[in-house]
Every structure is written in structure tokens, then in C-alpha cells.
C-alpha positions as CSV (number, residue, x, y, z in Angstrom):
1,M,0.0,0.0,0.0
2,P,1.5,3.4,-0.9
3,L,2.5,5.8,1.8
4,E,-0.1,8.4,2.8
5,I,0.4,12.0,1.9
6,P,1.2,14.1,4.9
7,L,-1.7,16.7,5.2
8,S,-1.8,19.5,7.7
9,R,-4.9,21.6,8.3
10,V,-4.5,25.4,8.0
11,D,-7.6,27.6,8.7
12,Y,-8.0,30.6,6.4
13,A,-11.3,32.3,7.2
14,Q,-15.0,31.9,8.1
15,V,-17.3,33.3,5.4
16,G,-20.8,32.3,6.6
17,T,-23.1,29.4,5.5
18,T,-22.5,28.1,1.9
19,S,-24.2,25.9,-0.6
20,K,-22.9,23.1,-2.9
21,G,-20.6,24.4,-5.6
22,C,-19.7,27.6,-3.8
23,L,-15.9,27.4,-4.0
24,R,-13.5,28.0,-6.9
25,L,-9.8,28.6,-7.4
26,L,-8.3,31.3,-9.6
27,T,-5.2,29.7,-11.1
28,A,-2.1,31.8,-11.0
29,T,-1.0,33.0,-14.5
30,G,1.2,36.1,-14.1
31,E,4.6,36.5,-12.7
32,K,3.3,38.8,-10.0
33,E,1.2,36.0,-8.5
34,K,4.3,33.8,-8.0
35,G,2.4,30.6,-8.7
36,I,0.0,31.2,-5.8
37,D,-3.7,30.7,-6.5
38,R,-6.6,32.7,-5.1
39,V,-9.7,31.4,-3.4
40,V,-13.2,32.6,-4.5
41,V,-16.3,31.7,-2.4
42,G,-19.9,32.8,-2.3
43,S,-22.1,32.6,0.8
44,H,-25.8,32.7,1.7
45,S,-25.4,36.4,2.6
46,G,-24.8,37.2,-1.0
47,V,-21.2,38.2,-0.5
48,V,-18.5,37.1,-3.1
49,L,-15.2,36.9,-1.3
50,C,-11.8,36.5,-3.0
51,L,-8.9,35.6,-0.6
52,G,-5.2,35.3,-1.0
53,R,-2.3,34.2,1.2
54,K,0.9,36.1,1.8
55,K,3.5,35.4,4.5
56,S,1.3,33.0,6.4
57,D,-1.5,35.7,6.5
58,T,-4.8,35.7,4.8
59,H,-5.8,39.0,3.0
60,V,-8.9,40.0,1.1
61,V,-8.4,40.6,-2.6
62,F,-12.0,41.9,-3.0
63,K,-15.4,41.6,-1.4
64,T,-18.8,42.4,-2.8
65,L,-21.8,43.9,-1.0
66,P,-24.4,41.5,0.6
67,G,-27.4,40.5,-1.5
68,P,-29.6,37.5,-2.4
69,K,-28.4,34.0,-1.4
70,I,-25.7,32.7,-3.7
71,E,-26.4,29.2,-4.9
72,C,-23.3,28.4,-7.0
73,V,-20.1,29.9,-8.3
74,Q,-18.5,29.1,-11.7
75,L,-15.4,30.2,-13.6
76,G,-15.5,31.2,-17.3
77,G,-13.9,33.0,-20.1
78,A,-13.2,32.8,-23.8
79,L,-12.4,29.3,-25.0
80,G,-8.7,28.5,-25.2
81,T,-7.8,31.3,-22.7
82,S,-7.5,31.4,-18.9
83,Q,-10.8,30.9,-17.1
84,D,-10.5,33.8,-14.7
85,K,-14.0,35.3,-14.9
86,I,-16.2,34.7,-11.9
87,F,-19.9,34.0,-12.4
88,V,-22.3,33.7,-9.5
89,A,-26.0,32.6,-9.5
90,A,-28.3,34.4,-7.0
91,G,-32.0,33.9,-7.4
92,N,-32.7,34.1,-11.1
93,T,-29.9,36.6,-11.7
94,I,-26.4,35.8,-13.0
95,K,-23.5,38.2,-12.2
96,G,-20.0,38.3,-13.5
97,F,-16.9,39.7,-11.8
98,S,-13.3,40.1,-13.0
99,K,-10.4,38.6,-10.9
100,K,-10.0,42.1,-9.4
101,G,-13.6,42.3,-8.3
102,K,-15.1,44.6,-10.9
103,Q,-18.6,43.6,-12.0
104,F,-18.7,43.4,-15.8
105,F,-21.9,41.3,-16.3
106,A,-25.4,41.2,-15.0
107,F,-28.1,39.1,-16.6
108,E,-31.7,38.5,-15.3
109,T,-33.0,35.3,-16.7
110,N,-36.7,34.5,-17.5
111,M,-36.8,31.6,-15.2
112,T,-39.6,31.5,-12.6
113,E,-37.6,29.5,-10.1
114,P,-34.1,30.2,-8.6
115,V,-31.0,28.9,-10.3
116,C,-29.8,25.8,-8.4
117,S,-27.0,24.7,-10.7
118,M,-25.0,26.4,-13.4
119,Y,-22.2,25.7,-16.0
120,I,-20.4,28.2,-18.1
121,Y,-18.8,27.3,-21.4
122,G,-17.5,30.2,-23.4
123,V,-20.5,32.4,-24.2
124,D,-22.9,29.7,-23.4
125,M,-24.7,29.5,-20.0
126,F,-26.4,26.3,-18.9
127,L,-28.8,27.1,-16.0
128,C,-31.0,24.6,-14.1
129,G,-33.8,25.2,-11.6
130,R,-35.5,22.4,-9.7
131,N,-37.1,20.9,-12.8
132,T,-36.1,23.1,-15.7
133,F,-33.0,23.4,-17.9
134,N,-32.3,26.6,-19.9
135,H,-29.5,27.2,-22.4
136,Y,-28.5,30.8,-23.1
137,H,-26.2,31.6,-26.0
138,D,-24.7,35.1,-25.6
139,C,-27.6,35.9,-23.2
140,A,-30.2,34.8,-25.8
141,D,-32.6,32.0,-24.8
142,T,-31.7,29.1,-27.1
143,N,-32.9,25.8,-25.6
144,Y,-35.3,24.6,-22.9
145,Y,-36.0,21.2,-21.3
146,L,-38.5,20.3,-18.7
147,C,-37.5,17.3,-16.5
148,G,-39.9,15.2,-14.6
149,D,-37.6,14.9,-11.6
150,K,-35.4,17.3,-9.7
151,I,-32.1,18.3,-11.4
152,N,-29.1,18.1,-9.2
153,D,-26.3,19.2,-11.4
154,V,-25.4,20.2,-15.0
155,L,-22.3,20.4,-17.2
156,C,-21.4,20.5,-20.9
157,L,-19.1,18.2,-22.8
158,P,-16.2,20.0,-24.3
159,I,-16.0,20.3,-28.1
160,M,-13.0,18.5,-29.4
161,E,-11.6,19.7,-32.7
162,G,-11.3,16.9,-35.2
163,S,-13.0,14.4,-32.9
164,W,-16.7,15.4,-32.9
165,V,-17.6,15.9,-36.5
166,G,-21.1,17.3,-36.6
167,R,-21.7,17.2,-32.8
168,G,-22.4,20.5,-31.2
169,L,-22.8,21.5,-27.6
170,T,-23.9,18.5,-25.5
171,P,-25.3,19.4,-22.1
172,V,-25.6,16.7,-19.4
173,I,-27.9,16.8,-16.4
174,A,-28.0,14.6,-13.3
175,C,-31.6,13.9,-12.1
176,D,-33.3,12.4,-9.1
177,D,-34.7,9.5,-11.1
178,R,-31.3,7.8,-11.0
179,T,-30.4,8.8,-14.5
180,I,-27.9,11.0,-16.3
181,K,-29.6,12.7,-19.3
182,V,-27.8,13.7,-22.4
183,L,-29.6,16.5,-24.3
184,D,-29.5,17.6,-27.9
185,G,-30.9,21.1,-28.1
186,S,-34.2,21.0,-26.4
187,L,-34.7,17.3,-26.8
188,L,-33.6,14.3,-24.8
189,S,-31.0,12.4,-26.8
190,Y,-30.7,9.4,-24.4
191,Q,-30.3,8.7,-20.7
192,V,-28.0,6.4,-18.7
193,E,-29.5,4.6,-15.7
194,L,-27.3,4.5,-12.5
195,G,-27.4,2.5,-9.3
196,G,-28.1,5.6,-7.2
197,I,-29.3,9.2,-7.4
198,P,-26.5,11.3,-9.0
199,N,-25.7,14.4,-6.9
200,I,-22.6,15.8,-8.6
201,L,-21.1,15.7,-12.1
202,H,-17.4,16.4,-13.0
203,L,-15.5,16.0,-16.3
204,F,-13.1,13.1,-16.0
205,L,-9.5,14.4,-15.6
206,N,-11.1,17.9,-15.7
207,N,-11.4,17.8,-19.5
208,G,-13.5,14.7,-20.3
209,G,-10.7,12.4,-21.1
210,H,-9.0,11.9,-24.5
211,Q,-12.3,12.1,-26.5
212,G,-14.0,14.5,-24.1
213,Q,-16.9,12.2,-23.3
214,L,-16.1,10.7,-19.9
215,V,-17.9,12.1,-16.9
216,L,-17.4,11.3,-13.2
217,Y,-20.5,11.3,-11.0
218,G,-21.1,11.0,-7.2
219,T,-24.4,9.8,-5.8
220,K,-26.5,10.6,-2.8
221,D,-25.8,7.1,-1.3
222,G,-22.0,7.5,-1.4
223,R,-21.1,5.9,-4.7
224,I,-18.8,7.2,-7.4
225,G,-18.6,6.1,-11.0
226,L,-17.5,6.9,-14.5
227,V,-19.9,7.1,-17.4
228,D,-19.1,7.2,-21.1
229,L,-21.3,9.5,-23.2
230,P,-20.8,9.1,-26.9
231,V,-23.2,10.4,-29.5
232,K,-25.5,7.5,-28.9
233,N,-26.0,4.8,-26.3
234,G,-24.0,5.9,-23.3
235,M,-22.8,3.4,-20.7
236,V,-21.4,3.1,-17.2
237,R,-17.7,2.3,-17.3
238,W,-17.6,1.5,-13.6
239,E,-19.2,2.3,-10.3
240,T,-17.9,1.7,-6.8
241,I,-18.8,2.3,-3.2
242,T,-16.8,4.7,-1.0
243,Q,-15.9,4.7,2.6
244,S,-19.4,5.9,3.8
245,S,-22.9,6.1,2.5
246,S,-23.1,9.8,2.8
247,A,-23.8,11.9,-0.3
248,V,-20.9,13.0,-2.5
249,T,-21.1,16.8,-2.7
250,T,-17.9,17.8,-4.6
251,M,-15.0,16.2,-6.6
252,H,-11.9,17.4,-8.4
253,C,-9.0,15.9,-10.3
254,Y,-5.5,17.0,-9.5
255,P,-1.9,15.5,-9.5
256,L,-1.7,15.5,-5.7
257,T,0.6,12.4,-5.4
258,R,2.8,13.5,-8.3
259,Q,3.0,9.9,-9.7
260,G,2.7,10.9,-13.3
261,G,-1.1,11.2,-13.5
262,L,-4.1,12.9,-11.9
263,D,-5.8,11.9,-8.6
264,L,-9.4,12.1,-7.7
265,V,-10.3,14.0,-4.6
266,I,-14.0,13.9,-3.3
267,G,-15.8,15.6,-0.5
268,K,-18.9,14.2,1.2
269,D,-21.8,15.4,3.2
270,D,-20.5,13.8,6.4
271,G,-17.2,15.7,6.3
272,L,-15.2,12.8,4.8
273,I,-12.5,13.6,2.2
274,E,-11.2,10.7,0.1
275,I,-8.2,10.6,-2.2
276,Y,-8.1,8.1,-5.1
277,N,-5.4,7.2,-7.5
278,I,-6.4,6.9,-11.2
279,D,-4.7,4.1,-13.1
280,D,-4.1,3.6,-16.8
281,Q,-7.5,1.8,-17.2
282,D,-9.3,4.9,-15.8
283,R,-10.2,3.1,-12.6
284,V,-9.7,4.4,-9.1
285,T,-8.0,3.0,-6.0
286,L,-8.4,4.5,-2.6
287,R,-5.2,6.0,-1.2
288,Q,-6.2,7.8,2.0
289,T,-9.0,9.7,3.8
290,Y,-9.3,12.7,6.0
291,Q,-12.2,13.3,8.4
292,C,-13.7,16.8,8.8
293,D,-16.5,17.4,11.4
294,E,-18.7,19.5,9.1
295,S,-20.5,19.0,5.8
296,I,-18.3,19.8,2.8
297,T,-19.9,22.1,0.2
298,G,-16.8,22.9,-1.9
299,L,-13.4,21.4,-2.6
300,Q,-10.6,22.4,-5.0
301,C,-6.9,21.6,-5.3
302,G,-4.1,24.0,-6.0
303,R,-1.3,26.0,-4.4
304,V,-2.6,28.8,-2.1
305,S,-0.2,29.2,0.8
306,A,3.1,28.3,-1.0
307,G,4.0,28.1,-4.7
308,S,5.8,24.8,-4.2
309,F,3.3,22.8,-2.0
310,D,0.0,21.4,-3.1
311,E,-3.1,21.9,-1.1
312,I,-6.7,20.7,-0.8
313,I,-8.9,23.8,-0.3
314,V,-12.1,22.9,1.5
315,C,-15.2,24.9,2.4
316,T,-17.9,23.6,4.8
317,Y,-21.6,24.4,5.3
318,T,-20.9,26.6,8.3
319,G,-18.5,28.7,6.3
320,W,-15.1,27.4,7.5
321,L,-12.5,27.8,4.8
322,F,-9.3,25.8,5.3
323,G,-6.6,24.1,3.5
324,L,-5.0,20.6,3.8
325,T,-1.4,21.4,2.8
326,T,1.4,19.1,2.0
327,E,4.0,21.5,3.4
328,P,5.9,20.0,6.4
329,V,4.7,21.2,9.8
330,Q,8.3,21.8,10.9
331,K,8.9,24.3,8.2
332,Q,5.7,26.2,9.1
333,I,6.8,26.4,12.7
334,A,10.2,27.6,11.8
335,Q,8.7,30.3,9.6
336,D,6.4,31.4,12.4
337,Q,9.3,31.7,14.8
338,Q,11.3,33.8,12.4
339,F,8.3,36.1,11.8
340,S,8.0,39.0,14.3
341,L,5.3,41.7,14.4
342,H,6.1,45.3,13.8
343,P,5.7,47.4,17.0
344,D,2.8,49.3,15.5
345,M,1.1,46.0,14.6
346,E,1.5,44.8,18.2
347,V,-0.2,47.9,19.5
348,K,-3.1,47.3,17.1
349,V,-3.4,43.7,18.3
350,Q,-3.6,44.8,21.9
351,Q,-6.3,47.3,21.0
352,L,-8.3,44.7,19.2
353,K,-8.1,42.4,22.3
354,L,-9.3,45.2,24.6
355,E,-12.2,45.9,22.2
356,L,-13.1,42.2,22.1
357,D,-13.2,42.0,25.9
358,D,-15.3,45.1,26.1
359,L,-17.8,43.7,23.6
360,Q,-18.0,40.5,25.6
361,N,-18.8,42.4,28.8
362,R,-21.5,44.5,27.0
363,V,-23.1,41.3,25.6
364,A,-23.2,39.8,29.1
365,E,-24.8,42.9,30.5
366,E,-27.5,43.1,27.8
367,R,-28.2,39.4,28.2
368,E,-28.8,39.8,31.9
369,K,-31.1,42.8,31.3
370,Y,-33.1,40.7,28.8
371,H,-33.4,37.8,31.3
372,E,-34.7,40.1,34.0
373,M,-37.2,41.7,31.6
374,T,-38.6,38.3,30.6
375,L,-39.1,37.4,34.3
376,K,-41.4,40.3,34.9
377,D,-45.1,39.6,34.6
378,N,-46.2,43.1,33.4
379,S,-43.2,43.8,31.2
380,D,-43.9,46.1,28.2
381,G,-41.0,44.6,26.2
382,L,-41.3,42.2,23.4
383,S,-39.5,38.9,23.3
384,A,-38.2,38.0,19.9
385,V,-37.2,34.4,19.1
386,P,-34.4,34.4,16.5
387,L,-34.4,31.8,13.8
388,F,-31.4,29.7,12.9
389,A,-30.7,27.7,9.8
390,I,-30.8,23.9,9.9
391,N,-29.1,21.7,7.3
392,D,-30.9,18.4,7.7
393,R,-31.1,15.2,5.6
394,F,-33.4,12.2,6.2
395,V,-32.5,9.5,3.7
396,L,-32.8,5.8,3.4
397,T,-29.6,3.7,3.6
398,K,-30.6,0.6,1.6
399,E,-27.6,-1.5,2.7
400,E,-28.7,-1.2,6.4
401,A,-32.5,-0.8,5.7
402,A,-32.4,2.2,8.0
403,Y,-33.0,5.9,7.9
404,T,-30.0,8.2,8.4
405,L,-30.9,11.6,10.0
406,S,-28.2,14.2,9.9
407,I,-28.7,17.7,11.5
408,E,-26.2,20.5,11.2
409,L,-26.3,24.0,12.6
410,I,-24.1,27.1,12.2
411,V,-23.9,27.3,16.0
412,P,-23.1,24.4,18.5
413,I,-25.9,22.0,19.2
414,D,-27.1,21.7,22.8
415,Y,-29.4,18.8,22.5
416,I,-31.8,17.1,20.1
417,L,-35.1,15.4,21.2
418,L,-36.5,12.7,19.0
419,Q,-40.2,11.8,19.3
420,C,-42.0,9.2,17.2
421,D,-45.5,7.8,17.2
422,V,-44.4,4.3,15.9
423,P,-41.9,1.9,17.4
424,V,-38.4,2.4,16.0
425,D,-34.9,1.3,16.9
426,L,-32.0,3.7,17.4
427,L,-28.8,2.3,15.8
428,D,-25.2,3.1,16.9
429,V,-23.2,5.5,14.8
430,D,-19.4,5.4,15.1
431,K,-19.0,9.2,14.6
432,N,-21.7,10.1,17.1
433,S,-20.2,11.2,20.4
434,A,-23.5,12.5,21.9
435,V,-24.9,11.0,25.1
436,V,-28.3,9.3,24.5
437,S,-31.0,9.2,27.1
438,L,-34.2,7.1,26.5
439,T,-37.4,7.9,28.3
440,Q,-40.1,5.3,29.0
441,C,-43.3,6.2,27.2
442,E,-46.6,6.0,29.0
443,P,-49.3,3.8,27.5
444,N,-51.9,5.5,25.4
445,S,-49.8,8.7,25.2
446,G,-49.3,8.5,21.5
447,N,-45.5,8.2,21.8
448,A,-43.5,5.2,21.0
449,L,-40.1,6.8,21.3
450,L,-38.7,9.6,23.4
451,A,-34.9,10.0,23.1
452,T,-32.5,12.9,23.9
453,Y,-29.1,13.4,22.3
454,R,-27.0,15.7,24.4
455,C,-24.0,16.9,22.4
456,Q,-20.5,17.6,23.5
457,A,-19.0,21.1,23.3
458,N,-18.6,22.7,19.9
459,T,-20.6,20.0,18.1
460,T,-22.3,21.5,15.1
461,R,-23.3,18.3,13.2
462,L,-25.0,15.1,14.5
463,E,-25.9,12.0,12.7
464,M,-28.4,9.4,13.8
465,K,-29.7,6.1,12.4
466,I,-33.3,4.9,12.9
467,R,-34.9,1.6,11.8
468,S,-38.6,1.0,12.1
469,I,-39.5,-2.5,13.5
470,E,-43.3,-3.0,13.4
471,G,-44.3,-2.5,9.8
472,Q,-46.1,0.7,10.7
473,Y,-45.9,4.2,9.3
474,G,-45.9,7.4,11.2
475,T,-44.0,10.6,11.8
476,L,-40.6,11.3,13.5
477,Q,-40.2,14.7,15.1
478,A,-36.9,16.2,16.0
479,Y,-36.7,19.1,18.4
480,V,-33.4,20.9,17.8
481,S,-32.0,23.3,20.5
482,P,-28.7,25.2,20.0
483,K,-26.4,26.6,22.6
484,T,-27.8,30.2,22.5
485,H,-29.3,32.7,24.8
486,P,-32.2,32.8,25.3
487,K,-33.0,29.1,24.8
488,I,-34.8,28.4,21.6
489,C,-36.0,25.3,19.7
490,Q,-37.1,24.4,16.3
491,V,-39.0,21.3,15.3
492,R,-38.7,19.3,12.1
493,F,-41.0,16.5,10.9
494,Y,-39.8,13.4,8.9
495,P,-42.1,10.6,7.5
496,V,-41.4,7.0,8.5
497,D,-42.6,4.8,5.6
498,E,-44.3,1.5,6.1
499,S,-42.4,-0.2,3.2
500,V,-39.1,0.5,4.9
501,S,-40.4,-1.2,8.1
502,L,-41.2,-4.3,6.1
503,L,-37.8,-4.2,4.5
504,S,-36.0,-3.9,7.8
505,A,-38.0,-6.8,9.2
506,A,-37.1,-8.9,6.3
507,L,-33.4,-8.1,6.7
508,R,-33.4,-9.2,10.3
509,A,-35.3,-12.3,9.6
510,M,-33.0,-13.3,6.7
511,R,-29.7,-12.2,8.4
512,C,-29.2,-9.5,5.8
513,S,-28.8,-12.0,3.0
514,F,-28.8,-10.2,-0.3
515,V,-30.3,-13.3,-2.1
516,G,-32.8,-13.8,0.7
517,L,-33.9,-10.2,0.5
518,S,-34.3,-10.3,-3.3
519,V,-36.4,-13.5,-3.0
520,F,-38.5,-11.9,-0.3
521,V,-39.2,-8.7,-2.2
522,S,-39.9,-10.6,-5.4
523,F,-42.2,-13.1,-3.6
524,V,-44.4,-10.3,-2.3
525,L,-44.6,-8.7,-5.8
526,Y,-45.1,-11.8,-8.0
527,T,-46.7,-14.5,-5.8
528,S,-50.3,-13.5,-6.7
529,V,-49.5,-13.4,-10.4
530,A,-47.7,-16.8,-10.3
531,L,-50.6,-18.5,-8.5
532,A,-53.2,-17.0,-10.8
533,N,-51.2,-17.8,-13.9
534,P,-49.6,-21.3,-13.8
535,A,-47.9,-20.7,-17.1
536,F,-45.8,-18.0,-15.5
537,F,-43.0,-20.6,-15.0
538,S,-44.0,-22.7,-18.0
539,S,-41.7,-24.2,-20.7
540,Q,-42.5,-21.1,-22.8
541,T,-40.8,-19.0,-20.2
542,L,-37.8,-21.4,-20.2
543,R,-37.5,-20.9,-24.0
544,H,-37.0,-17.2,-23.4
545,L,-34.0,-18.2,-21.3
546,N,-32.7,-20.4,-24.2
547,V,-32.9,-23.5,-21.9
548,G,-34.0,-26.7,-23.6
549,S,-37.5,-27.4,-22.2
550,D,-37.1,-31.1,-23.0
551,N,-34.6,-31.4,-20.1
552,Y,-37.2,-30.6,-17.5
553,P,-39.7,-33.2,-16.3
554,K,-43.1,-31.6,-16.0
555,S,-46.2,-32.2,-13.9
556,N,-49.8,-31.9,-15.2
557,D,-49.7,-28.1,-15.0
558,Q,-46.6,-28.0,-17.2
559,Q,-44.4,-26.6,-14.4
560,P,-40.8,-27.8,-14.2
561,L,-40.0,-30.0,-11.2
562,L,-36.4,-31.1,-11.6
563,W,-33.5,-29.8,-13.5
564,K,-30.6,-31.9,-14.8
565,R,-28.8,-30.4,-17.7
566,S,-28.6,-27.2,-19.8
567,E,-27.0,-26.7,-23.1
568,G,-23.3,-25.7,-22.8
569,I,-23.2,-26.3,-19.0
570,D,-21.5,-29.3,-17.4
571,C,-23.6,-30.4,-14.5
572,E,-22.6,-34.1,-14.1
573,S,-22.3,-33.7,-10.3
574,G,-25.9,-34.9,-9.8
575,L,-27.3,-31.6,-8.5
576,R,-31.1,-31.7,-8.4
577,F,-33.4,-28.8,-7.8
578,S,-36.9,-28.7,-6.4
579,E,-39.7,-26.6,-7.8
580,H,-39.3,-24.2,-4.9
581,Q,-35.6,-23.6,-5.8
582,W,-36.5,-23.1,-9.5
583,R,-39.1,-20.5,-8.5
584,Q,-36.5,-18.8,-6.4
585,C,-34.1,-18.7,-9.4
586,M,-36.8,-17.1,-11.5
587,L,-37.6,-14.5,-8.8
588,Y,-33.8,-13.8,-8.6
589,L,-33.7,-13.2,-12.4
590,N,-36.6,-10.8,-12.2
591,N,-34.7,-8.9,-9.5
592,V,-31.6,-8.6,-11.7
593,R,-33.6,-6.4,-14.1
594,I,-37.1,-5.2,-13.5
595,S,-39.3,-6.4,-16.3
596,M,-43.0,-7.1,-17.1
597,V,-44.6,-10.1,-15.6
598,G,-44.1,-13.1,-17.8
599,R,-41.3,-11.4,-19.9
600,I,-37.7,-12.2,-19.3
601,P,-35.0,-10.0,-20.8
602,D,-33.1,-11.7,-23.7
603,E,-29.7,-10.9,-22.2
604,L,-30.4,-13.1,-19.1
605,R,-29.1,-16.4,-20.5
606,A,-29.2,-19.9,-19.0
607,N,-25.7,-19.4,-17.5
608,T,-27.1,-16.9,-15.0
609,C,-29.8,-19.3,-14.0
610,V,-27.6,-22.3,-13.7
611,S,-24.9,-20.4,-11.7
612,W,-27.4,-19.2,-9.2
613,L,-28.9,-22.7,-8.8
614,C,-25.5,-24.3,-8.3
615,A,-24.7,-21.8,-5.7
616,N,-27.9,-22.2,-3.8
617,S,-28.5,-25.9,-3.7
618,S,-27.3,-29.0,-1.9
619,E,-26.5,-32.4,-3.3
């Protein structure tokens, strides 16, 4: 196993809450920049902030005025030149800034919903709302597509000279229906089905590969994959699981290990950063991981602190901007020891410390006055309850047949109270350091669960796993209380589905066997049809599998009872299979690919059936 890259965290700034795709790096091009990149980040306050590093200090290159919430940030410019123009999407308006902070572009779209994802390619803008895709060429509305499901991300395949003869701009969108859709103008060219919901798209090797048609994707259940998108009939090259089932929110390719090729770096919703090596067959191998305690919304690689050391620049939901640098820690300490403040600077630092202490005392006094005012019965003052933003997700983890509830605040969490009207199990989470207290529910109170998670100091994100156990459906309520004064609380509601309860019960009964689970689910779906239609497993169905029906002894209802031999398969070991085992095989085949009842896909040959029977039978 290759040695891990030494990574040291360096905090740069805190910019406020951010959204997915909020971080970009302005690559150094001129001699004055000395090979040091600049960081651009957009926050929910509407501020676009450009930061740089000089002598171990962070300085602001430019900062815009507050405005509407910024959903995403992209870099653009003329094709074939440096991509140093900054484009931000806020509401239904697109603004452009130069690398020095001067606004040169403002375009108000005709979209009725806010822009959630954006991609800039030359003079073409690809904007997506929740369900709509819009293509603007030089600010003129050119193409439009309405998607039946939510659109999570968008990009455009690069135009390769001499490679794509007759193929124009090809936008690609990732949708909630587990597909990647390739568009041709305003029409759907084709779509590629995936094993999970795609959450993020990124050009392979940052340019789409040799032919410009390879796209990396990350799913909401923690998978990453590579899809090939030619002119017709795209396909998934590979798909693999990652170290956790949390959603992949960002990815970037960069030669971090300096082994002759690019590496893949991904960031996830649970704060996990994973580094993968890319081999000559375009496949990835995990090299190392880094755990951050907050949700990652942006990730880029470059050289920000020093021109000779690579870094992973990370932005979190709460607004922390930090770098994971490969610069040795000993060198940083030596530089800090050699660096001494100017006497005037030391005076300013002391003045700032005194002002900070004075502000803390004034806040404590005002807090005490407010507390005394609220205790008075006849007080004329008004008590205002401040609102706080909650970043929560309630998703189903199919591998564990359990719900994963993650709650994140911009301030530390004091405690979270869970209340549910149906019986559920609370599962252990390795990264959860909170103290859990369970309260016995009174009969006929309408409560089946009362649990309190009391968090440790400075905990801003908490993850919980819940599994329903009784095959019932209901509502889970979470009361979230941060460490603020005065004490406040917000409640969130999450539906607990009955189907997941049945699924979790089946998992426990069958010891989480994948084959057992597929048989169980298929049995529920197809038993009624099989009983009503005896020909469902008839010799005609066997012919669809290209299995010789003469090799199957039949009963009066023409159903196969025993199996001995199939064409091209050596089964001289004397294996025999009952009717029940054959039905299980057929149900397994139907699970491999969902199809109409009584119709088996042509590509499922006899080899698949025989292999499964041989693996699930006894002599």
C-alpha cells in the first residue's frame, strides 16, 4: 500500500453558510502572482469573497456587498484562454466579476424559479432550476427542457476539434430519477441509468478524457462512477462504493501524489475527504482519507499558501475555509518563529483584544437585562425568538435498511429530542459522540419513542440512524435546541414509511442476506401473479432463457419440477433442484432487471440461472 500524503490543516477564514458548488480557485497565471492561487467563495449572505495568502497571512483581494443568497459559483472566459472570470447565481440573476472584483456582467433570466446549478462554457450558459433546464447563448434563450424529476447538477461536454464531427454542444444533467440525461438542443438524446441518485457531475481528468466524453459522478448514497457519453448509447464504465454512505457533494482531479497522473479527490456530506489514484485503465483505487467534522460544500486543489506545495482547499456548510497542505509542519513552525510583528502592529493587536473584551462584557450585561425583563409579569417589552438555519437530511440507507438523519447548525448544538408515534430502533453511529437518554413512554400517550441526544462542546453536526420495526408508518419529530441565549428550539418532521419497516424486518429475519432479500421482495410482488397464472413458470418462459425445455420433467400443469442439464453447462455432479428452488431462481432473475410479468430480458441467459442454482442448492 502506498504511503499516505502528509496533510496539515490550516484555517483561512470563516465566510458564513454556503451551498454546494460555492468554491472555486483562480489559477495563478502572471509572474506577480508567483504561482499562488486565489480562493473565491460565495455565501448565503450574497457576498462574493476573494482571498489570497501572503507570508502566512490571509488577505482579502475583493469583497462584494451583501445580496440574495448565492447558490453556486463558476469560472468562465473565452475558450482557449485562462478561465479567470467569476460567475455567480443568486435567485434568477447571473452576475460576472473580474479577478480584481469589478462587475462586468449582470443578466436576469426569464426563469420563474431560482437557479440551483450552473455551468459556463465560453459564451454559453447552462442554468438549471429544480425541474427546468435553460441554455442561453450570448444571453439569448436558445434551448429549454422540462425534467420530470429534480435536477441536481449540470455540465457541458467540451467540443474536441477533429473528434466530434457534426456534434455540437452537449449538455448533461443529473436527475433524481437515478439517470444522467444527455440533451440535444431542447430534446432528450438518451439517458443512462445508474445505481443511485447522481448528486454531482465532473469532467473526467477535468477535460472529459481523451475524447471529451467521460464524466465522473457521485451519488447521494455515497457511490462514485464513470460514465461514457458518446453520440448514442452511453454506458457506465464502472461504479464503486466509497468509505461511507453519505452523499458525495464535490469532486476534483489534481496531481496530488505526483506519480505521473491525476488523482481524484472527493468531499462528502458527512465531512469525509477521500483521495483516489487513477490508473491507466481509468479506474480508481483508494489511497487515504481525511475526516472533517462538518458537511463539505466545496473542494478544490491548488497552491494557495506556497507556490511549491499542493493543497486541498475545503469549504464547509458553516463557512469554514481551510486548506490541507502538503507543506511540512516543521517548516511552518520555523517560519512562524522567524516572523515577528512590527511594534505598530503589536499595538493594534492589543487594542483589538481590549475591544473584544469590552464587547463580551457588554453582551453579558444586555443578556442579563433581557433575562430580568422576561421574568417580569407586566413587562412592556417584546420577546423575539431568533431563527437559525438547519441543514438536515433524512435519507434511506438501503444497505442497512435504516434511515439516516443528519442535522447540522451554524452554532453548536445543545441537545436534540426525538419523538416518534411508531416503534423504532436507534442504531449506533461510530461518529456520534453524543450522550443518548431514553425515556419510558406512558401507555396510550401516542408516543412510541422519546430519546434525547445531548451533544458535547462545539458539536455542530449530529448523525443518527433509525430503523422501524413493526411494519407501521408514522412521523418522526426532531426538536433541535442550539447553545444560544435565550434558549430556543425548532421542530422538524420526517415521515417514516411502512415499506421500509417491512424491508428492515425482512433483513433481520434473513440475516441481511442479499439473495434472501431479493427472494422476499420478489415473492411479495409476484406470488399473486404466479398463483393466478400457472404458465408464468412454464416451458415457454424457459425458452425465453434459451434453456431446452425437454430437459425438464413436468407435472400436469406443465411446471418444471427437476433440472438436470442445460446446453453448454457441465452439471454431471448430480445436482437436483426442487420446484421451490426453481421459483427462487426465476424470482432472482426478475430482480436482476425489473421487467414485465411473464417477460424475461433476452440478455439473461441460461448461464445466469444455472450459476445461481448451483450456488444455492445442496446435493
